[in-house]
C-alpha positions in Angstrom: 65.0 93.7 108.9 66.4 92.1 105.5 68.8 94.8 105.1 69.7 94.5 108.4 70.3 91.1 108.4 72.4 91.0 105.6 74.9 93.7 107.2 75.3 91.4 110.1 75.9 89.0 108.0 78.4 91.1 105.9 82.0 91.2 107.4 85.7 92.8 106.1 86.4 89.7 103.5 90.3 88.9 104.2 90.1 85.9 101.1 88.3 85.6 98.5 87.6 82.4 95.9 87.7 84.1 92.5 84.2 83.6 91.5 82.9 86.0 89.3 79.9 88.4 90.4 77.1 87.8 88.1 76.1 91.1 85.8 73.1 92.2 86.8 74.2 92.5 90.9 77.4 94.2 89.8 75.1 96.7 88.3 72.7 97.1 91.1 76.1 98.1 93.5 77.3 100.5 90.8 73.4 101.8 90.5 73.7 102.5 94.5 77.3 104.1 93.9 75.5 106.2 91.2 72.3 107.1 93.6 74.4 108.4 96.4 74.0 111.4 97.5 77.2 114.2 97.8 77.5 117.4 98.4 76.0 120.1 96.0 75.1 116.7 93.9 78.6 117.2 91.7 79.5 113.8 91.9 83.5 114.7 92.7 85.2 111.2 92.1 85.1 108.6 89.6 85.1 104.8 90.1 87.3 102.8 88.3 85.5 98.9 87.8 88.9 96.5 87.3 88.4 93.1 86.0 91.9 92.9 84.4 94.0 90.4 85.8 97.4 92.2 84.8 96.3 95.2 86.2 95.1 93.6 89.5 98.5 92.2 89.8 100.3 95.6 89.5 98.3 96.8 92.2 98.8 93.9 94.6 102.4 94.3 95.5 101.4 98.4 96.4 97.8 97.7 98.3 100.1 95.4 101.1 99.9 91.8 99.0 96.6 91.5 100.1 95.4 88.4 97.9 91.7 89.9 97.6 93.1 92.6 95.4 94.1 89.7 92.9 91.1 87.4 93.4 88.0 89.6 94.0 85.9 89.2 91.1 85.8 92.9 90.5 88.5 95.6 92.2 86.1 99.1 92.8 89.1 102.1 92.7 87.2 105.3 94.0 89.0 108.0 92.7 88.1 111.8 94.0 88.7 114.9 91.7 92.3 116.0 92.5 90.1 119.8 92.5 87.3 121.7 92.1 87.2 123.7 89.1 84.5 126.2 87.1 84.7 123.3 84.3 83.4 120.4 86.3 80.7 122.5 87.8 79.7 123.7 85.1 79.2 120.3 83.3 77.4 119.1 86.4 74.7 122.6 86.5 74.6 122.1 82.9 73.3 118.6 82.9 71.4 119.7 85.9 69.4 122.1 83.7 69.3 120.0 80.8 68.0 116.9 82.5 65.0 119.0 84.2 64.3 121.0 80.4 64.6 124.1 82.3 66.6 126.7 84.3 65.9 128.1 88.0 66.9 131.6 89.4 67.7 129.8 92.8 69.8 127.5 91.4 71.8 129.5 89.2 72.5 131.6 92.2 73.6 128.4 93.9 75.9 127.5 90.9 77.7 130.8 91.2 78.3 130.8 94.9 79.7 127.6 94.8 81.9 128.8 91.4 82.9 132.0 93.9 84.0 129.2 96.8 85.7 126.3 95.4 88.2 126.8 92.8 89.5 129.7 94.7 90.6 127.1 97.5 93.7 125.2 97.8 93.6 122.0 95.6 94.2 119.4 98.3 91.6 120.8 100.8 89.0 120.5 97.6 90.4 117.0 97.3 89.8 115.6 100.8 86.4 117.3 100.2 85.7 115.2 97.5 87.0 112.2 98.8 85.0 112.2 101.4 82.0 112.3 98.6 83.8 109.4 97.7 83.5 107.4 100.8 79.5 108.7 101.3 79.0 106.7 98.0 81.6 103.8 99.3 79.3 103.5 102.0 76.8 102.7 99.6 78.6 99.7 97.6 79.0 98.1 100.4 75.8 97.8 101.7 74.1 97.3 98.3 76.7 94.4 98.2 75.7 92.9 101.1 72.2 93.2 99.8 73.4 91.2 97.2 74.7 88.5 98.8 78.5 89.9 97.3 81.5 90.2 100.1 83.6 93.2 99.8 87.0 94.5 101.7 87.2 97.9 102.7 90.7 98.7 102.1 92.6 101.7 103.0 95.8 100.1 102.6 97.9 100.8 99.6 100.0 103.6 98.6 97.9 106.0 96.5 100.5 107.7 94.8 101.6 104.5 93.3 98.1 102.7 92.4 97.5 106.5 90.2 100.7 106.0 88.3 99.9 102.3 87.4 95.9 103.7 86.8 97.2 106.7 85.2 94.9 109.1 87.2 97.3 112.5 87.5 96.1 112.9 83.3 92.7 112.4 84.3 92.4 114.9 87.1 92.3 112.0 90.0 93.3 111.0 92.8 92.8 107.6 94.0 90.5 107.8 97.4 89.5 103.7 98.4 89.8 100.4 97.2 86.8 97.9 97.4 87.8 94.2 95.7 83.8 92.4 95.2 83.4 89.0 95.2 83.1 85.8 97.0 84.2 84.9 100.5 87.3 81.8 100.5 86.0 80.3 104.1 88.2 77.9 104.6 91.3 80.3 104.2 89.7 83.6 105.7 90.7 83.7 109.3 87.8 86.2 110.2 84.9 84.2 108.1 83.5 82.7 111.8 84.6 85.5 114.0 81.8 87.0 115.7 81.0 90.7 114.5 81.8 93.0 117.5 80.5 96.6 117.6 80.2 99.4 120.2 76.6 99.0 122.0 74.0 101.1 121.0 74.3 102.9 124.2 78.1 103.4 123.7 77.5 104.9 120.5 74.8 106.7 120.2 73.6 109.8 122.6 70.1 110.8 122.2 69.6 115.1 122.9 66.2 116.1 124.2 
């Protein structure tokens, strides 16, 4: 029940007070991101953890001037691979073999299947797929933040191309997918802070097929 209590506590925080998140809490939130499942285990994204006030100030105008961008403790930018390449796929599979200490024929066959599939696809299609994987980890970050008593603001309201330019993502083969400011709510200046959480009923949301 503790996790559900925390998820009921959380909301999309609209104003933050600038308080810094303790390092141990941040580390656990980021570890949850690292442990999130992704398609074929490729983890086709990187997460930029931004504390630099000048960088946050540059991003704010291209994120609808939302105050949480500059008032948060840490701004997470989930940046997906711009496409899948043979090198990127091989790097993940080689790492797995190294960590496990052996090669598996079935695993190597699966590697080859991916190599014969993804690199040949359109880059935009691959980016969309990679972004979906980033969103899975993004969800883990929100849940982990709530568990740690840290506020988070899921943000799709920003200009991805502008953020990419500010952070130099194109040169890294990355494109920004979604932003997640982390910090602590400023209840006195947040119109949403004391509003009742509204969600669809269980009956509306879930359909059981026996």
